[in-house]
Every structure is written in structure tokens, then in C-alpha cells.
C-alpha positions in Angstrom: 49.6 54.5 -66.4 51.1 57.7 -67.5 54.8 57.1 -66.3 57.1 55.0 -68.3 60.4 53.3 -67.1 62.5 56.3 -68.2 60.4 58.9 -66.4 60.3 56.6 -63.3 64.1 56.4 -63.2 64.4 60.2 -63.7 62.1 60.6 -60.6 64.3 58.2 -58.6 67.4 60.1 -59.6 65.8 63.4 -58.8 64.5 62.4 -55.3 67.2 59.9 -54.2 71.0 60.7 -54.0 72.0 57.5 -52.2 73.6 55.1 -54.6 72.8 52.1 -52.4 69.1 53.1 -52.1 69.0 53.5 -55.8 70.5 50.0 -56.3 68.0 48.6 -53.8 65.2 50.0 -55.9 66.8 48.6 -59.0 67.0 45.2 -57.2 63.4 45.3 -56.3 62.5 46.3 -59.9 64.4 43.3 -61.2 62.6 40.9 -58.7 59.2 42.4 -59.7 59.9 42.0 -63.4 60.8 38.3 -62.8 57.7 37.6 -60.8 55.6 39.5 -63.4 56.9 37.2 -66.1 56.2 34.1 -63.9 52.6 35.3 -63.2 51.9 36.5 -66.6 51.3 40.0 -65.4 52.1 43.5 -66.8 55.9 43.5 -66.5 56.3 47.2 -67.0 53.7 48.2 -64.4 55.2 45.7 -61.9 58.7 47.0 -62.6 57.7 50.6 -62.1 56.1 49.7 -58.8 59.3 48.1 -57.7 61.5 50.9 -59.0 59.4 53.7 -57.3 58.6 52.0 -54.1 61.2 53.9 -52.0 61.9 56.9 -54.2 60.7 59.3 -51.6 62.5 57.7 -48.6 65.4 60.1 -48.5 63.1 63.2 -48.5 60.5 61.7 -46.1 62.2 59.0 -44.0 59.2 58.5 -41.6 61.0 57.4 -38.5 57.6 57.7 -36.6 56.0 55.2 -39.0 53.0 57.5 -39.8 50.4 55.9 -42.0 49.6 59.3 -43.7 52.7 61.4 -43.6 56.2 61.0 -45.0 57.3 57.7 -46.7 55.5 56.2 -48.6 52.4 58.5 -48.3 54.2 61.6 -49.6 55.6 59.8 -52.5 52.3 58.2 -53.5 50.6 61.6 -53.3 53.1 62.9 -55.8 52.6 59.8 -58.1 48.9 60.3 -58.1 49.4 63.9 -59.4 51.4 62.4 -62.3 48.5 60.0 -63.1 50.2 56.8 -61.9 47.8 53.9 -61.7 46.0 53.2 -58.5 47.3 49.6 -58.6 50.9 50.8 -58.5 50.1 53.5 -55.8 48.3 50.9 -53.7 51.2 48.4 -54.0 53.6 51.1 -52.9 51.5 52.0 -49.9 51.1 48.4 -49.0 54.8 47.6 -48.9 55.0 49.6 -45.6 53.0 47.6 -43.1 52.5 50.6 -40.9 50.3 52.3 -43.5 47.7 49.6 -42.8 47.0 49.5 -46.6 45.7 46.0 -47.5 47.8 44.1 -50.0 44.9 43.0 -52.3 46.5 42.7 -55.7 49.2 40.2 -56.8 51.4 43.2 -57.5 51.1 44.5 -54.0 51.7 41.1 -52.4 54.8 40.6 -54.5 56.2 44.0 -53.8 56.0 43.4 -50.1 57.4 39.9 -50.6 60.5 41.0 -52.4 61.4 44.3 -50.8 63.1 43.1 -47.6 64.3 40.0 -49.2 66.3 42.0 -51.9 67.9 43.8 -48.9 68.9 40.6 -47.3 70.3 39.1 -50.5 72.3 42.2 -51.3 73.8 42.3 -47.7 74.6 38.5 -48.0 76.4 39.2 -51.3 78.5 42.0 -49.9 80.0 39.8 -47.1 81.0 37.1 -49.6 84.8 36.9 -50.3 83.9 37.3 -54.0 81.4 40.1 -53.3 79.5 38.4 -56.1 75.9 37.2 -56.3 76.8 34.9 -59.1 78.2 32.3 -56.6 75.6 33.0 -53.9 73.5 30.0 -53.0 70.0 30.4 -51.6 70.9 28.3 -48.6 73.5 31.0 -47.7 70.7 33.6 -47.7 68.5 31.3 -45.5 71.5 30.9 -43.1 72.0 34.7 -42.9 68.3 35.1 -42.3 68.6 33.0 -39.2 71.5 35.1 -37.9 69.7 37.9 -36.0 72.9 39.9 -35.8 73.3 40.1 -39.6 71.7 42.9 -41.4 69.6 43.9 -38.4 67.5 46.4 -40.4 66.1 43.7 -42.6 62.7 42.4 -41.3 62.8 38.6 -41.2 59.1 38.7 -40.3 58.3 40.7 -43.5 60.2 38.2 -45.6 58.3 35.3 -44.1 54.9 36.9 -44.1 55.6 38.1 -47.7 56.3 34.6 -49.0 53.2 33.3 -47.2 50.9 36.1 -48.6 52.3 35.4 -52.1 51.5 31.7 -51.6 55.1 30.5 -52.2 57.3 28.3 -50.1 60.1 30.5 -48.4 63.1 28.5 -49.8 61.6 28.6 -53.3 60.9 32.4 -53.0 64.5 33.0 -51.9 65.9 30.9 -54.7 63.7 32.7 -57.3 64.7 36.2 -56.2 68.4 35.2 -56.0 68.2 33.9 -59.6 66.4 37.0 -60.8 69.0 39.3 -59.3 71.8 37.2 -60.7 70.4 38.1 -64.2 71.1 41.8 -63.5 74.2 41.5 -61.4 76.2 44.1 -63.2 73.6 46.9 -63.0 73.0 46.1 -59.3 76.7 46.3 -58.5 76.6 42.6 -57.4 78.9 41.1 -60.0 81.9 41.1 -57.6 85.6 41.8 -57.7 
């Protein structure tokens, strides 16, 4: 791997202007770090996969869900020119189901499992009176997950399939990611008012 965390963050900032999208990538990075520690995996590599998974989304939004053009294919092509490991590139490709990239590594399965869940947890935090993740209970996230009108852009199916592919029970997965994000609440803008 030829890209470190600092270079990855510079790439995110260069390609992504949206503060909320940057915070989403930081949330996914946080969840990936936590799972890497739990699985005894390479924490830095997993964190970089999480941080970079959507960095090309603003430039190449891919409304047509092309498997080979726009997000995430364009971003991954660029990462390969930088010498980023194939494991990270494959994980980033695999987080978008429409690329038909098999999620073979534990890293790839984890990235898919935490991506949409981080979005749901963030949305659930924003509607709390405190606007703080610090008092968010996993059961509240599960309740919001059942509400089809809440955070409609978040794929409940991806969350469910992701937990299954990861081999973890859904409630435990939600609780794990909530706790991971609590540990980085300030940087994620989830500490509240």
C-alpha cells in the first residue's frame, strides 16, 4: 500500500467538497478501524478503505449504476494509478452492489456491512433532541430501520445482507457500530448540542 492516512484524507478533501459526505467517509473509516481491531486485521488498510470508499462520488455520482463507469470505478482506477493495494480497491468496488464485484475478503465484507449502517446511525442521531450519538441506543437505530419513511436513501437490505455476509447478528452489528462511532463523536459532528 503506497497511500497513508494523510494522503488518503488529502484525496478526500481534493475530490469531495460536501462536508456531510466527508463526515460519512470518516464514520465509515471509524467503523472499519473498530472492526479491524476486533478481527485482528490491518487497521490502517481497513481505515483507508473506509475513508476512500466514496471519495469519487461527487465527481462521478453514477445515477445509472454502471458497473464500469463513474462511482466507484473511476475512483478505483485512480487509486490503482497511485499504487493502492488490490485488496482496498476490490473492497471499494464491492461496496457498490451494482458493480457485481464479489466481496471475498473480510475487509470487503466489512466495508459493505458498515457503509449504509453508518448513514442510518448518523440520520438517527440528527433527529434526536440532543443531536448526540452519546445517548443513542442501538434499539433506536433498529426502530428507525423499520420505519421505511425515515432516511429513505439508506438501503435496509444492504444493512441486513451486510451483517449476514459478515457473519454477525444484526442487533450486535448495530450496537458495535454505534459504540465505534461514539468513540469518535466529536470529529464526526455527532457529539450534539
